[in-house]
DOVOKE-293453 format. One line per field, with one value per residue: residue in one letter; x, y, z of N, C-alpha, C in turn. Coordinates in pm, whole numbers, padded with zeros to 5 digits. Atoms other than C-alpha are relative to their C-alpha. Example, Ala and Ser with C-alpha at 12.3 -4.5 7.8 and 13.67 -1.06 7.14 Angstrom:
BEGIN
kollo (A S)
n_X (00089 -00082)
n_Y (-00119 -00119)
n_Z (00000 -00006)
ca_X (01230 01367)
ca_Y (-00450 -00106)
ca_Z (00780 00714)
c_X (00090 -00077)
c_Y (00120 00109)
c_Z (00000 00073)
//
This chain:
BEGIN
kollo (M S S S S S Q P P A V T Y E P I S R R A G L P D R V K S Q L L G M I S A G Q L A P G D R L A P E R E L A S E M G V S R N V V R E A I R S L V D S N V L E A R Q G A G V F V G S L R M E S L V E P L S M V L S L D S A S L Q S L A Q A R L A I E P G V A A L A A V H G S E E D L E A L E A L M E E G R R I G T E D S E R F M E I D V E L H E R I V R M T D N P F L M R I M E G V G R L A R S S R G F T N V F P R M R E A A H A D H E R I V A A L R A R N T E G A R E A M R E H I A H V A D T L A D E S E H)
n_X (-00059 -00028 -00131 00003 00053 -00002 00139 00082 00107 00130 00084 00087 -00006 00126 -00010 -00019 00096 -00060 00000 -00135 -00083 -00004 -00114 00021 00099 -00072 -00083 00085 00043 -00115 -00030 00105 -00022 -00116 00045 00089 -00073 00018 -00135 -00091 -00139 -00061 00090 -00019 00122 00028 -00061 00071 00108 00109 00056 00073 00121 00093 00043 00067 -00075 -00112 -00126 -00070 00054 -00054 -00143 -00020 00032 -00106 -00122 00014 -00013 -00141 -00074 00031 -00050 00108 -00026 -00140 -00013 -00120 -00029 00020 00080 00132 00020 00034 00029 -00124 -00008 00090 -00064 00021 -00111 00000 00115 -00017 -00119 00032 00053 -00111 -00064 00088 00000 -00128 -00007 00123 00027 00144 00026 -00052 00101 00110 -00048 00004 00141 00035 -00064 00073 00124 -00026 -00102 00042 00066 -00106 -00068 00091 -00002 -00132 -00004 00070 -00052 -00146 -00064 -00108 -00115 00023 -00019 -00144 -00065 00030 -00077 -00139 -00008 00004 -00128 -00097 00030 -00054 -00147 -00057 00047 00065 -00101 -00008 00133 00026 00037 00127 00107 00014 00069 00138 00068 00007 00098 00136 00024 00019 00131 00099 -00006 00054 00145 00028 00113 -00062 00056 -00065 -00141 -00006 00032 -00107 -00121 -00002 -00006 -00133 -00097 00021 -00033 -00143 -00022 00029 -00106 -00099 00035 00017 -00122 -00108 -00066 -00010 00115 00109 -00030 00022 00145 00044 -00047 00086 00127 -00022 -00011 00134 00069 -00053 00042 00141 00004 -00051 00104 00117 00102 00045 00037 -00123 -00078 00072 -00016 -00141 -00026 00073 -00076 -00124 00028 00045 -00121 -00054 00085 -00023 -00132 00013 00079 -00091 -00098 00063 00023 -00127)
n_Y (00085 -00082 00019 00060 -00095 00051 00014 00082 -00075 00009 00098 00074 00145 00067 00115 00129 00102 00093 00135 00055 -00071 -00143 -00071 -00018 -00106 -00125 -00020 -00038 -00139 -00088 00003 -00075 -00142 -00037 00002 -00114 -00124 -00058 00010 -00013 00028 -00096 -00029 00081 00057 -00028 00100 00128 -00011 -00074 00084 00109 -00056 -00039 00118 00091 00125 -00010 -00051 00113 00017 -00110 00022 00108 -00051 -00094 00076 00062 -00103 -00041 00106 -00012 -00131 -00099 -00092 -00008 -00028 -00079 00006 -00123 -00098 00052 00081 -00088 00062 00008 -00071 00071 00025 00136 00088 00031 00085 00137 00062 00114 00108 00063 00091 00117 00076 00066 00114 00079 00039 -00010 -00140 -00021 00052 -00097 -00112 00042 -00003 -00142 -00041 00066 -00075 -00137 -00026 00021 -00122 -00100 00030 -00034 -00146 -00038 00025 -00110 -00132 -00008 -00072 00070 -00003 00104 00131 00017 00024 00139 00089 -00008 00085 00139 00029 00017 00127 00108 -00007 00045 00135 00022 00018 -00119 -00007 -00134 -00089 00048 -00051 -00143 -00010 00042 -00112 -00114 00031 -00013 -00139 -00076 00036 -00076 -00140 -00008 -00017 -00143 -00012 -00031 00082 00131 -00016 -00010 00132 00094 -00038 00085 00141 00027 00012 00128 00107 00026 00109 00129 00036 00078 00141 00042 -00017 00074 00096 -00043 00042 -00092 -00125 00026 -00004 -00138 -00075 00038 -00070 -00142 -00013 00005 -00124 -00111 00020 -00040 -00145 -00054 00018 -00074 00104 -00014 00129 00079 -00049 00040 00143 00029 -00039 00093 00124 -00026 -00007 00133 00080 -00042 00057 00145 00020 -00024 00110 00114 -00027 00012 00141 00064)
n_Z (-00104 -00118 -00061 -00133 -00099 -00136 -00044 00090 00066 -00067 00068 -00091 00017 -00028 -00091 00066 -00040 -00096 00053 00022 00097 -00034 00058 00144 00018 -00024 00120 00113 -00018 00024 00143 00068 -00023 00082 00139 00021 -00018 -00133 -00054 00113 -00032 -00091 -00113 -00120 -00056 -00141 -00088 -00012 -00099 00062 00107 -00064 -00058 00106 00074 -00091 -00011 -00094 00055 00062 00135 00080 00014 00097 00133 00040 00025 00131 00103 00000 00068 00143 00043 00014 -00111 -00043 -00142 -00028 -00142 -00075 00073 00028 00122 00111 00130 00077 00127 00093 00129 00045 -00033 -00142 -00031 00051 -00058 -00086 00083 00070 -00094 -00014 00124 00018 -00089 00005 00138 00022 00033 00135 00092 00002 00080 00140 00041 00020 00125 00108 00019 00044 00101 00140 00046 00019 00127 00110 00014 00048 00144 00066 -00032 00000 00111 00070 -00091 -00100 00063 00024 -00129 -00038 00088 -00045 -00119 00046 00063 -00107 -00063 00085 00000 -00127 -00030 -00130 -00105 -00085 -00059 -00054 00111 00055 -00085 00029 00129 -00028 -00068 00091 00104 -00053 -00034 00123 00055 -00076 00043 00136 -00003 -00011 -00092 -00130 -00106 00010 -00038 -00146 -00053 00031 -00073 -00119 00040 00054 -00110 -00065 00094 -00005 -00094 00062 00094 -00073 00019 00139 00078 -00064 00088 00140 00081 -00030 00069 00141 00023 -00014 00117 00112 -00023 00029 00146 00057 -00039 00079 00140 00011 -00013 00126 00101 -00047 -00015 -00138 -00059 -00007 -00114 -00120 -00022 -00028 -00138 -00086 -00006 -00075 -00143 -00039 -00020 -00129 -00104 -00003 -00062 -00144 -00056 -00009 -00105 -00130 -00029 -00036)
ca_X (00825 00846 01169 01261 01073 01097 00716 00478 00226 -00128 -00298 -00578 -00535 -00834 -00899 -00794 -01056 -00995 -00941 -00648 -00359 -00344 00015 -00079 -00379 -00155 00086 -00198 -00320 00028 00091 -00244 -00160 00175 00012 -00246 00023 -00090 00253 00534 00902 01086 00778 00816 00556 00383 00535 00441 00231 00024 -00018 -00127 -00381 -00534 -00550 -00678 -00405 -00109 00231 00368 00137 00247 00611 00582 00418 00679 00962 00828 00804 01155 01285 01118 01282 00940 01014 01346 01427 01672 01834 01709 01499 01208 01066 01042 00893 01179 01285 01062 01319 01267 01617 01573 01232 01340 01666 01506 01319 01642 01788 01486 01490 01858 01788 01445 01402 01022 01020 01235 00973 00705 00917 00949 00569 00534 00781 00586 00273 00443 00744 00579 00359 00665 00834 00525 00521 00896 00845 00616 00795 01165 01392 01651 01916 01759 01756 02119 02217 02038 02208 02545 02476 02390 02709 02915 02736 02827 03188 03243 03047 02932 03260 03252 02954 02994 02986 02705 02497 02568 02456 02143 02052 02129 01919 01610 01650 01679 01370 01173 01296 01190 00824 00847 00598 00699 00462 00602 00955 00881 00720 01001 01266 01171 01110 01441 01634 01476 01530 01904 01876 01726 02016 02238 02049 01981 02327 02525 02598 02719 02426 02183 02362 02353 01976 01930 02140 01933 01617 01762 01845 01483 01354 01582 01499 01127 01187 01390 01102 00857 00664 00461 00318 00652 00825 00555 00587 00969 00977 00712 00917 01231 01075 00906 01250 01369 01072 01134 01501 01409 01147 01408 01652 01400 01356 01723)
ca_Y (09248 09379 09427 09259 09421 09392 09411 09143 09268 09330 09011 08804 08432 08197 07948 07596 07321 07081 06772 06548 06694 07023 07109 07053 07284 07553 07506 07533 07859 08012 07899 08040 08375 08380 08287 08563 08820 08879 08762 08863 08768 08934 08968 08849 08611 08688 08509 08144 08232 08481 08248 07965 08189 08324 07982 07807 07544 07466 07623 07276 07251 07593 07505 07181 07357 07633 07382 07201 07524 07624 07286 07357 07704 07874 08030 08136 08119 08388 08345 08608 08783 08552 08364 08537 08453 08337 08470 08213 08181 07868 07737 07761 07593 07292 07233 07018 06820 06758 06602 06373 06275 06193 05939 05800 05603 05598 05979 05972 05756 06006 06283 06083 06048 06425 06481 06234 06444 06773 06737 06576 06885 07105 06928 06974 07349 07370 07222 07514 07804 07714 07930 07818 07923 07695 07400 07457 07469 07137 06978 07103 06933 06610 06633 06680 06385 06166 06285 06219 05892 05747 05745 06102 06066 06411 06594 06372 06478 06844 06794 06616 06905 07170 06995 06974 07332 07465 07273 07437 07783 07706 07705 08082 08032 08205 07995 07666 07799 07882 07545 07356 07556 07369 07036 07064 07122 06816 06609 06650 06410 06135 06152 06012 05685 05684 05792 05542 05292 05351 05152 05386 05688 05529 05482 05840 05974 05778 05923 06273 06221 06130 06431 06673 06519 06570 06927 06996 06861 07084 06765 06845 06497 06335 06557 06483 06106 06107 06296 06070 05762 05920 06004 05662 05503 05709 05593 05229 05257 05400 05128 04862 05029 05029 04653 04584)
ca_Z (09613 09965 10151 10477 10768 11143 11170 11034 10776 10900 10785 10937 10988 10984 11266 11172 11175 11465 11255 11158 10964 11151 11047 10682 10723 10871 10581 10330 10483 10482 10124 10018 10172 09997 09667 09709 09786 10143 10250 10016 09993 10280 10505 10864 11003 11329 11630 11684 11990 11792 11494 11723 11897 11575 11411 11720 11730 11953 11910 11835 11533 11408 11471 11271 10978 10975 10999 10691 10493 10601 10482 10145 10127 10122 10462 10608 10980 11093 11431 11673 11407 11336 11036 10700 10362 10142 09804 09626 09347 09139 09205 09581 09577 09370 09559 09833 09566 09380 09694 09734 09369 09377 09649 09557 09234 09282 09280 08967 08799 08898 08747 08424 08415 08456 08173 07960 08012 07919 07691 07383 07358 07402 07109 06890 06960 06900 06553 06470 06637 06628 06414 06163 06414 06674 06435 06339 06706 06771 06471 06597 06930 06749 06547 06861 07018 06721 06739 07109 07106 07436 07629 07758 07991 08147 07815 07692 07991 07916 07555 07678 07910 07649 07384 07604 07726 07372 07259 07541 07437 07079 07189 07246 07529 07853 08065 07937 07980 08343 08410 08241 08426 08743 08571 08388 08709 08864 08550 08592 08886 08670 08428 08701 08651 08277 08161 08367 08090 07731 07589 07767 07625 07279 07307 07427 07140 06887 07043 07019 06651 06577 06772 06590 06250 06317 06429 06114 05904 06097 06166 06477 06528 06447 06703 06959 06910 06904 07234 07382 07292 07437 07774 07780 07740 08038 08244 08147 08246 08585 08638 08561 08798 09083 09053 09122)
c_X (00037 00138 -00016 -00043 00004 -00141 -00077 -00105 -00132 -00091 -00081 00007 -00132 00022 00008 -00101 00068 -00016 00144 00075 00010 00122 -00015 -00100 00063 00087 -00083 -00045 00116 00035 -00104 00018 00118 -00041 -00087 00070 -00021 00130 00096 00142 00062 -00087 00030 -00134 -00021 00065 -00086 -00120 -00122 -00068 -00087 -00133 -00103 -00056 -00069 00065 00114 00123 00080 -00047 00056 00149 00030 -00026 00109 00128 -00004 00019 00142 00084 -00021 00047 -00110 00014 00147 00005 00132 00018 -00018 -00088 -00140 -00002 -00053 -00040 00127 -00008 -00096 00060 -00015 00113 00002 -00114 00020 00120 -00032 -00055 00111 00070 -00082 00009 00131 00012 -00113 -00036 -00150 -00038 00051 -00098 -00118 00039 -00005 -00144 -00046 00059 -00075 -00130 00024 00086 -00038 -00070 00098 00069 -00087 -00002 00134 00012 -00064 00076 00152 00056 00105 00125 -00012 00029 00148 00075 -00025 00082 00149 00020 00002 00133 00109 -00022 00052 00152 00059 -00043 -00060 00100 00008 -00138 -00033 -00044 -00131 -00116 -00023 -00075 -00148 -00079 -00021 -00105 -00142 -00032 -00027 -00136 -00111 -00001 -00060 -00152 -00040 -00120 00054 -00054 00063 00147 00014 -00028 00118 00133 00014 00012 00139 00106 -00013 00042 00150 00032 -00022 00111 00113 -00026 00009 00126 00118 00078 00003 -00122 -00119 00023 -00020 -00149 -00052 00041 -00086 -00136 00013 00007 -00139 -00079 00045 -00041 -00146 -00015 00047 -00106 -00127 -00120 -00047 -00032 00120 00086 -00065 00025 00145 00035 -00071 00077 00127 -00026 -00051 00118 00065 -00078 00024 00133 -00008 -00080 00086 00097 -00061 -00024 00126 00054)
c_Y (00087 -00029 -00059 00105 -00063 -00023 -00088 00086 -00021 -00093 -00075 -00148 -00062 -00112 -00130 -00100 -00105 -00144 -00045 00085 00148 00071 00024 00111 00138 00034 00051 00145 00097 00005 00078 00150 00052 00009 00120 00134 00067 -00006 -00004 -00036 00110 00035 -00093 -00053 00050 -00107 -00126 00010 00068 -00081 -00111 00050 00031 -00122 -00103 -00136 00020 00058 -00112 -00023 00108 -00023 -00108 00047 00093 -00074 -00065 00101 00057 -00103 00007 00134 00101 00106 -00006 00040 00073 00008 00136 00103 -00048 -00084 00091 -00081 00005 00074 -00057 -00013 -00147 -00092 -00037 -00094 -00143 -00070 -00116 -00117 -00073 -00100 -00128 -00087 -00073 -00126 -00099 -00033 00007 00143 00033 -00052 00095 00122 -00035 00001 00143 00052 -00058 00074 00136 00009 -00037 00122 00113 -00022 00038 00151 00048 -00020 00114 00131 00012 00069 -00088 -00005 -00107 -00138 -00027 -00028 -00143 -00098 00002 -00085 -00147 -00040 -00019 -00132 -00118 -00005 -00055 -00143 -00008 -00007 00118 00024 00139 00096 -00044 00054 00149 00022 -00032 00115 00116 -00022 00022 00145 00084 -00030 00075 00147 00019 00017 00147 00025 00022 -00086 -00139 00009 00005 -00135 -00094 00037 -00088 -00146 -00036 -00014 -00135 -00115 -00030 -00116 -00135 -00043 -00076 -00149 -00039 00014 -00079 -00084 00051 -00038 00092 00134 -00016 00009 00143 00082 -00032 00068 00147 00024 00002 00127 00116 -00011 00043 00151 00067 -00009 00079 -00094 -00001 -00134 -00092 00041 -00042 -00148 -00037 00037 -00094 -00131 00017 00001 -00135 -00092 00035 -00064 -00150 -00032 00016 -00111 -00124 00016 -00025 -00146 -00073 00053)
c_Z (00120 00053 00139 00102 00138 00053 -00098 -00068 00073 -00079 00105 -00032 00041 00102 -00079 00053 00085 -00051 -00022 -00101 00027 -00057 -00150 -00027 00027 -00120 -00116 00012 -00028 -00149 -00080 00014 -00081 -00147 -00033 00016 00133 00081 -00118 00041 00086 00119 00117 00048 00142 00087 00010 00093 -00061 -00110 00060 00055 -00108 -00074 00089 00010 00099 -00069 -00066 -00143 -00093 -00027 -00104 -00142 -00051 -00032 -00139 -00112 -00005 -00075 -00151 -00058 -00030 00107 00038 00148 00024 00151 00065 -00068 -00029 -00126 -00109 -00123 -00083 -00132 -00103 -00139 -00035 00045 00147 00036 -00046 00061 00093 -00079 -00072 00091 00016 -00124 -00021 00084 -00019 -00144 -00031 -00036 -00140 -00104 -00010 -00083 -00148 -00052 -00024 -00130 -00119 -00031 -00065 -00126 -00143 -00059 -00023 -00134 -00119 -00023 -00055 -00151 -00079 00015 -00006 -00123 -00068 00087 00107 -00057 -00027 00129 00047 -00084 00035 00125 -00039 -00063 00105 00072 -00080 00009 00130 00035 00140 00116 00096 00063 00051 -00110 -00063 00082 -00026 -00131 00018 00061 -00096 -00109 00051 00035 -00125 -00063 00074 -00045 -00139 -00001 00000 00090 00140 00114 -00001 00043 00151 00065 -00018 00065 00124 -00034 -00050 00107 00069 -00090 -00003 00095 -00065 -00093 00068 -00010 -00147 -00083 00056 -00100 -00144 -00083 00025 -00070 -00150 -00034 00007 -00121 -00122 00011 -00037 -00150 -00064 00034 -00088 -00146 -00019 00012 -00130 -00109 00033 00014 00145 00064 00010 00118 00131 00031 00032 00144 00096 00015 00084 00150 00051 00023 00134 00113 00013 00068 00151 00067 00016 00115 00138 00039 00045 00134)
//
């Protein structure tokens, strides 16, 4: 990772095709360069005038693209110093998405669909790789959930988050853990909808009980199906919410 520098790195920008969506094309080129390591966290971008000249677009187009990437925390604008590549930490990149998801029930439904595509497979792997310590920790969470019931919504949400995070760690797969780190942060927003009413928390707790029972039995397909049903219930709740 490079440190912050007053001079932009020596990179070559490609001219942008003169078609619609010019700011998006500028964004795509910058993101591609960051992904390829040509621009690293802490690097300063060339001035707007230079970027516009090399890419063959107006400064307004470059400015719009940069503004969008700054809003997404990919770039960082520093007063009087220029525009720099941000830290690219997961928590900073998902923060703007969390704000959108907290306000947009349609986006929450899309998130639930993404979870539905990923988390059943995570549960199946957890059934194979989870340790006895992991299983005991999940059962302790379930016992606490039974003890507090559905009245303590704040603690219930904490148990919900902890359960899903532990199941991901049980896969012992660093790639899945990294992917689910971002998804899990965003999923916290959906719980503001699904944990509102005691009956919803009761349904979620029952789902969790079935998931943990399947994991305890080392039943990969049972764990996969229990998680699928759980996330499907979340998606259904969000769909119902969006209709009101």
